[in-house]
C-alpha positions as CSV (number, residue, x, y, z in Angstrom):
1,M,-0.1,-0.1,0.1
2,A,1.5,3.4,-1.0
3,V,1.3,6.1,1.5
4,P,1.7,9.6,0.3
5,A,4.5,11.7,1.9
6,P,3.3,13.9,4.6
7,H,2.9,17.7,3.9
8,G,6.1,19.6,4.4
9,V,8.4,16.5,4.2
10,P,11.0,16.4,1.3
11,D,10.9,13.6,-1.2
12,R,13.5,10.9,-0.6
13,P,15.7,11.6,-3.6
14,H,16.6,14.8,-2.0
15,T,17.7,13.3,1.3
16,P,21.5,13.4,2.2
17,P,23.2,10.2,2.0
18,V,23.4,8.1,5.2
19,P,26.1,5.7,5.9
20,P,24.8,2.1,5.1
21,D,26.7,0.7,8.0
22,L,24.5,2.7,10.5
23,A,21.5,0.6,9.4
24,K,23.3,-2.5,10.4
25,L,24.3,-1.0,13.8
26,L,20.8,0.2,14.6
27,R,19.2,-3.0,13.5
28,A,21.3,-4.8,16.1
29,Q,19.8,-2.4,18.8
30,L,16.2,-2.7,17.5
31,A,15.0,-5.1,20.1
32,A,16.5,-3.3,23.1
33,V,15.2,0.0,21.7
34,A,11.8,-1.5,21.0
35,D,11.5,-2.7,24.8
36,Q,12.2,0.8,25.9
37,V,9.8,2.4,23.5
38,E,7.1,0.1,24.4
39,E,7.5,0.9,28.0
40,E,7.4,4.6,27.5
41,V,4.3,4.4,25.4
42,R,2.7,2.3,28.3
43,R,3.7,4.9,30.7
44,Q,2.6,8.0,28.8
45,V,-0.5,6.8,26.9
46,P,-3.1,5.4,29.4
47,E,-5.1,3.3,26.8
48,Y,-1.9,1.2,26.4
49,A,-1.3,0.5,29.9
50,R,-2.6,-2.9,29.7
51,P,-1.2,-6.4,30.4
52,A,1.6,-7.1,27.8
53,D,0.4,-10.7,27.3
54,G,-3.0,-10.0,25.8
55,A,-3.8,-9.3,22.2
56,Y,-3.7,-5.6,22.7
57,G,0.0,-5.8,24.1
58,R,1.0,-8.1,21.3
59,N,-0.3,-5.7,18.8
60,L,1.6,-2.6,20.6
61,R,4.8,-4.6,20.5
62,A,4.4,-5.6,16.9
63,G,3.7,-2.0,16.0
64,V,6.7,-0.6,17.7
65,V,9.0,-3.1,16.0
66,Q,7.5,-2.5,12.6
67,A,7.9,1.3,12.9
68,L,11.6,1.0,14.1
69,T,12.0,-1.6,11.4
70,L,10.7,1.0,8.7
71,F,13.1,3.7,10.1
72,V,16.1,1.4,9.8
73,D,15.0,0.2,6.3
74,H,14.8,3.8,5.2
75,I,18.5,4.2,6.2
76,A,19.6,1.1,4.4
77,D,17.7,2.0,1.3
78,P,15.9,5.3,1.0
79,R,14.0,4.2,-2.1
80,D,12.2,1.5,0.1
81,D,8.6,2.7,0.3
82,G,7.9,0.6,3.4
83,G,4.7,-0.9,1.9
84,S,4.4,-3.9,4.0
85,I,5.0,-2.0,7.3
86,A,2.6,0.8,6.3
87,A,0.0,-2.0,5.6
88,T,0.4,-3.2,9.1
89,Y,-0.4,0.2,10.6
90,Y,-3.3,0.5,8.2
91,E,-4.8,-2.6,9.7
92,L,-3.9,-1.3,13.2
93,G,-5.9,1.7,12.4
94,R,-8.8,-0.4,11.1
95,G,-8.7,-2.5,14.3
96,E,-9.0,0.6,16.5
97,A,-12.0,1.8,14.6
98,L,-13.7,-1.7,14.5
99,E,-13.2,-2.0,18.3
100,G,-15.0,1.3,18.6
101,R,-12.1,3.2,20.1
102,S,-10.8,6.6,19.2
103,L,-7.8,7.2,16.9
104,D,-6.3,9.6,19.4
105,A,-4.7,6.9,21.6
106,L,-2.9,5.2,18.5
107,Q,-1.7,8.6,17.2
108,S,-0.4,9.8,20.7
109,A,1.4,6.4,21.0
110,L,3.1,7.0,17.5
111,R,4.2,10.6,18.6
112,V,5.4,9.5,22.1
113,G,7.1,6.3,20.7
114,G,8.6,8.2,17.8
115,M,10.2,10.9,20.0
116,H,11.6,8.3,22.4
117,A,12.9,6.1,19.7
118,W,14.8,9.0,18.1
119,R,16.2,10.1,21.6
120,L,17.6,6.5,22.0
121,M,19.0,6.0,18.6
122,G,20.2,9.5,18.7
123,H,22.7,8.5,21.3
124,T,24.2,6.0,18.9
125,V,24.5,8.6,16.2
126,E,26.2,11.1,18.5
127,E,28.7,8.4,19.7
128,L,29.7,7.8,16.0
129,G,30.4,11.6,15.6
130,L,28.6,11.8,12.2
131,D,28.5,14.9,10.3
132,S,25.6,17.4,10.9
133,T,24.1,16.8,7.5
134,V,23.9,13.2,8.2
135,V,22.2,13.8,11.6
136,A,19.8,16.1,10.0
137,A,19.0,13.5,7.4
138,L,18.4,10.8,10.1
139,G,16.1,13.4,11.7
140,E,14.2,13.8,8.5
141,L,13.9,10.1,8.2
142,A,12.6,9.6,11.6
143,F,10.1,12.5,11.1
144,R,9.1,10.8,7.8
145,T,8.6,7.3,9.4
146,V,6.3,8.7,12.0
147,H,4.2,10.4,9.6
148,E,4.1,7.5,7.2
149,V,2.8,5.1,9.8
150,A,0.5,7.7,11.2
151,Q,-0.9,8.4,7.9
152,A,-1.4,4.6,7.1
153,A,-3.2,4.2,10.5
154,A,-5.4,7.2,9.8
155,A,-6.4,5.8,6.4
156,G,-7.2,2.4,7.8
157,Y,-9.3,4.0,10.5
158,A,-11.1,6.1,8.2
159,E,-11.9,3.2,5.9
160,A,-13.1,1.0,8.6
161,Q,-15.3,3.9,10.1
162,L,-16.9,4.3,6.5
163,R,-17.5,0.7,6.2
164,S,-18.9,0.3,9.7
165,S,-21.1,3.4,9.2
166,D,-22.5,2.0,6.0
167,E,-23.2,-1.3,7.7
168,L,-24.8,0.2,10.6
169,E,-27.0,2.3,8.2
170,R,-28.0,-1.0,6.4
171,R,-28.9,-2.7,9.7
172,R,-30.9,0.2,10.9
173,R,-32.7,0.3,7.5
174,R,-33.6,-3.3,7.9
175,L,-34.8,-2.6,11.6
176,L,-37.0,0.2,10.2
177,D,-38.4,-2.2,7.4
178,L,-39.1,-4.8,10.1
179,L,-40.9,-2.3,12.4
180,L,-43.0,-0.9,9.6
181,E,-43.9,-4.0,7.7
182,D,-47.6,-5.2,7.8
183,G,-48.6,-7.9,10.0
184,P,-47.4,-9.0,13.7
185,V,-43.9,-8.1,14.6
186,A,-42.1,-10.1,17.3
187,L,-40.5,-8.1,20.1
188,E,-37.6,-10.8,20.2
189,A,-36.9,-10.3,16.5
190,V,-36.8,-6.5,17.0
191,Q,-34.5,-6.7,19.9
192,D,-32.0,-8.8,18.3
193,L,-31.9,-6.5,15.1
194,A,-31.8,-3.6,17.2
195,H,-28.8,-5.0,19.2
196,S,-26.7,-5.4,16.0
197,A,-28.0,-1.9,14.8
198,R,-26.8,-0.3,18.0
199,W,-30.4,1.2,18.5
200,P,-32.0,1.0,22.1
201,V,-35.3,-0.4,21.9
202,P,-37.8,2.2,23.4
203,R,-41.1,1.6,24.9
204,T,-43.1,3.7,22.5
205,V,-42.7,5.1,19.1
206,A,-44.4,7.4,16.5
207,V,-43.9,7.5,12.9
208,V,-43.4,10.7,10.9
209,V,-44.1,11.1,7.2
210,L,-43.0,14.0,5.2
211,A,-43.9,15.7,2.0
212,A,-41.5,14.7,-0.7
213,A,-38.7,17.1,-1.5
214,P,-35.7,16.5,-3.7
215,D,-32.1,16.6,-2.7
216,R,-32.8,16.9,1.0
217,R,-31.0,13.9,2.4
218,E,-28.8,15.9,4.7
219,E,-31.8,16.6,6.9
220,D,-31.8,13.1,8.4
221,R,-28.4,13.6,10.1
222,P,-29.7,15.5,13.2
223,L,-32.6,13.2,13.2
224,A,-30.4,10.0,13.3
225,A,-28.1,11.5,15.8
226,A,-31.3,12.0,18.0
227,G,-32.1,8.3,17.8
228,A,-34.5,8.2,14.9
229,L,-34.6,5.5,12.3
230,V,-34.9,7.4,8.9
231,D,-35.5,6.5,5.4
232,M,-35.6,9.6,3.2
233,E,-35.6,7.4,0.0
234,S,-39.0,5.9,0.6
235,R,-42.3,7.5,-0.8
236,P,-43.3,9.4,1.2
237,P,-40.1,9.8,3.3
238,R,-40.5,8.5,6.8
239,M,-38.9,8.1,10.1
240,L,-39.5,6.2,13.4
241,V,-39.1,8.3,16.6
242,P,-38.3,6.8,19.9
243,D,-40.2,7.8,23.0
244,P,-41.9,10.8,21.2
245,D,-43.7,12.0,24.4
246,G,-40.5,12.1,26.4
247,S,-37.6,14.5,26.3
248,G,-37.2,17.4,23.9
249,R,-34.0,16.0,22.3
250,F,-35.8,14.8,19.2
251,G,-38.0,17.8,19.0
252,R,-35.1,20.1,18.6
253,A,-33.5,17.9,15.8
254,F,-36.9,17.5,14.2
255,T,-37.4,21.2,13.9
256,L,-33.9,21.7,12.6
257,A,-34.4,19.0,9.9
258,L,-37.9,19.9,8.6
259,R,-37.1,23.6,7.8
260,G,-40.8,24.2,7.1
261,R,-41.3,21.1,5.3
262,P,-45.1,19.7,5.8
263,A,-45.2,16.5,8.0
264,A,-47.7,14.4,9.8
265,I,-46.7,12.7,13.1
266,G,-48.7,9.4,13.7
267,P,-50.0,8.5,17.2
268,T,-47.7,7.1,19.8
269,V,-47.8,3.4,19.9
270,A,-46.0,0.4,21.3
271,V,-42.7,-0.3,19.5
272,T,-44.2,-3.4,17.8
273,E,-47.2,-1.5,16.5
274,A,-45.3,1.0,14.5
275,A,-47.0,0.0,11.3
276,Q,-50.3,1.4,12.7
277,S,-48.8,4.7,13.4
278,L,-47.4,4.8,9.7
279,R,-50.7,4.1,8.3
280,I,-52.4,6.9,10.2
281,A,-49.6,9.3,9.5
282,T,-49.6,8.5,5.8
283,R,-53.4,9.1,5.8
284,A,-53.0,12.4,7.5
285,L,-50.3,13.4,5.0
286,G,-52.6,12.7,2.1
287,L,-55.4,14.7,3.7
288,M,-52.9,17.7,4.2
289,G,-52.2,17.5,0.5
290,R,-55.9,17.8,-0.2
291,G,-56.5,20.6,2.2
292,V,-58.7,18.6,4.5
293,L,-56.1,19.1,7.2
294,P,-53.8,22.1,7.3
295,R,-51.5,22.1,4.2
296,Q,-48.4,23.6,6.0
297,G,-46.5,22.8,9.1
298,V,-46.6,19.7,11.4
299,V,-49.9,17.9,11.8
300,R,-50.1,15.8,14.9
301,C,-52.5,12.9,14.2
302,A,-53.5,12.8,18.0
303,D,-55.2,16.2,17.4
304,H,-57.3,15.2,14.3
305,L,-58.6,11.6,15.3
306,S,-62.2,12.3,14.4
307,T,-61.2,13.6,10.9
308,L,-58.9,10.6,10.3
309,L,-61.8,8.4,11.4
310,L,-64.1,9.9,9.1
311,Y,-61.9,9.5,6.1
312,G,-60.8,6.0,7.0
313,D,-63.3,4.7,4.6
314,E,-64.4,7.3,2.0
315,P,-66.6,5.3,-0.1
316,L,-68.6,4.4,3.2
317,L,-68.5,8.1,4.3
318,E,-70.1,9.1,0.9
319,R,-72.9,6.4,1.4
320,L,-73.7,8.0,4.8
321,Q,-73.8,11.4,3.4
322,E,-76.0,10.4,0.5
323,R,-78.6,8.8,3.1
324,V,-78.7,11.3,5.8
325,L,-78.4,14.5,3.9
326,A,-80.8,13.4,1.1
327,P,-83.5,16.0,2.3
328,L,-81.1,18.9,1.4
329,D,-81.1,17.9,-2.2
330,T,-84.6,19.4,-2.6
331,V,-83.3,22.9,-2.2
332,S,-81.1,25.2,-4.2
333,A,-77.2,24.8,-3.9
334,G,-76.8,28.1,-2.2
335,Q,-79.4,27.3,0.2
336,R,-78.2,24.0,0.7
337,D,-74.7,25.2,2.0
338,R,-76.4,27.7,4.4
339,L,-78.7,25.2,5.8
340,A,-75.9,22.5,6.2
341,E,-73.8,25.0,7.9
342,T,-76.7,26.1,10.4
343,L,-77.7,22.5,11.1
344,L,-74.1,21.4,12.0
345,A,-73.5,24.5,14.3
346,W,-76.9,23.8,15.9
347,L,-76.2,20.1,16.6
348,L,-72.7,21.0,18.0
349,S,-73.9,23.8,20.2
350,G,-76.5,21.7,21.9
351,S,-79.5,23.2,19.9
352,N,-78.6,26.6,21.5
353,V,-79.8,29.4,19.0
354,P,-77.8,32.3,20.5
355,D,-74.6,30.2,20.3
356,V,-75.2,29.3,16.8
357,A,-75.8,33.0,15.9
358,V,-72.5,33.9,17.4
359,R,-70.6,31.0,15.9
360,L,-72.0,31.9,12.3
361,H,-72.0,35.6,12.8
362,I,-75.6,36.0,12.0
363,H,-78.8,37.2,13.7
364,P,-80.6,34.8,16.1
365,Q,-83.8,35.4,14.0
366,T,-82.0,34.2,10.9
367,V,-81.0,31.0,12.8
368,R,-84.5,30.5,13.9
369,Y,-85.8,31.0,10.3
370,R,-83.4,28.3,8.9
371,L,-84.2,25.9,11.6
372,R,-87.8,26.1,10.6
373,Q,-86.8,25.2,7.2
374,L,-84.8,22.2,8.5
375,E,-87.6,21.1,10.6
376,K,-89.8,20.9,7.3
377,L,-87.1,19.0,5.6
378,F,-86.0,16.5,8.2
379,G,-89.0,16.4,10.6
380,D,-88.7,14.4,13.8
381,A,-85.4,12.9,12.6
382,L,-83.6,16.1,13.9
383,H,-84.5,14.9,17.5
384,D,-83.5,11.3,17.0
385,P,-80.1,10.7,18.9
386,E,-78.8,8.2,16.4
387,T,-79.8,10.3,13.4
388,R,-78.1,13.4,15.1
389,L,-75.0,11.5,15.2
390,D,-75.1,10.5,11.7
391,L,-75.9,14.0,10.6
392,I,-72.8,15.5,12.7
393,L,-70.5,13.0,10.9
394,A,-72.0,13.7,7.4
395,L,-72.1,17.4,7.9
396,R,-68.5,17.5,9.5
397,A,-67.3,15.7,6.4
398,K,-69.1,18.0,4.1
399,S,-67.5,21.0,5.9
400,L,-64.0,19.5,5.7
401,H,-64.6,18.8,2.0
402,A,-65.6,22.4,1.3
403,R,-62.2,23.5,2.8
404,Q,-60.4,21.7,0.0
405,N,-62.1,24.1,-2.6
């Protein structure tokens, strides 16, 4: 694996010559220097202060020896790119990421180890009385060695993080698909997949569906960070919110992500019933698009349950309207709308004429006049409890339908 030269470090062809015999001399000291460097790293970097007989200790020892070997190899042959040793550090970086550790500890170990190794080997260089240009060349090689292995470790760490992030996203997408699929969902299956997706299983959830918007994938980042499972590629885009009635942590991320985008929040349900929340939220979003529910902002389904119930079976609703509102078909269209509005207000106000007048901004005498007309059209049915309920449902749907136009 080729590792690019670090910024500010000259290319090797311009490095002053170093006596080849020095490489042989330093190689003979390599094991002893490695012991001291390893000890110094353990002393200064807490993350590496672990038993030396474990896998972590073996990896530390191997890494120290590899870096020192790379330095000596550069002295023996400046043209050597140290590919195999750089590959070792690439794997070390990957290992740190896969274990969920920060790269900081490894980078600190490289800095501490590099400085201590140069200090120890520098004594040998001083004893030989080498020319200052040679000493400078050795310092440059030491500097280059530390940067090469650090770059290799960083590259391996970044690659593993990318793959780990992609895999985590795939697992969370599978988890979301499981939770939102039709039919019963086993809690055990949810818990198993949630564990592999690093997603704490909440007690309750709610599903949010959003109006489609192109090129807005960046908005899922704060939502995912807040613990939501997000699928912006579905139609409509959707997300599953853990414990929506709890802390405001999600609320802040949700507001940031939406940026004024219309959305419907389904009712809060048990985690294994998320598909129900999705169905209701999707219905609400459709009604928002038609103007039955507010077109803009965020609609909480819990605040519009009766409307969602009315529109749960629209063909059946139409049959109900045709049957109970049939008497209104005998009057003109304009009169029909005024009488329907008055009748709904009268039913909802408990048959209180003054309240109807206030609600409709008309004179009480006008209300009484319209009620006499309604009595002629509907007769005793206006006082039948079951018919009154049917009328409220049919007239409420009629008023919501009028809002669409």
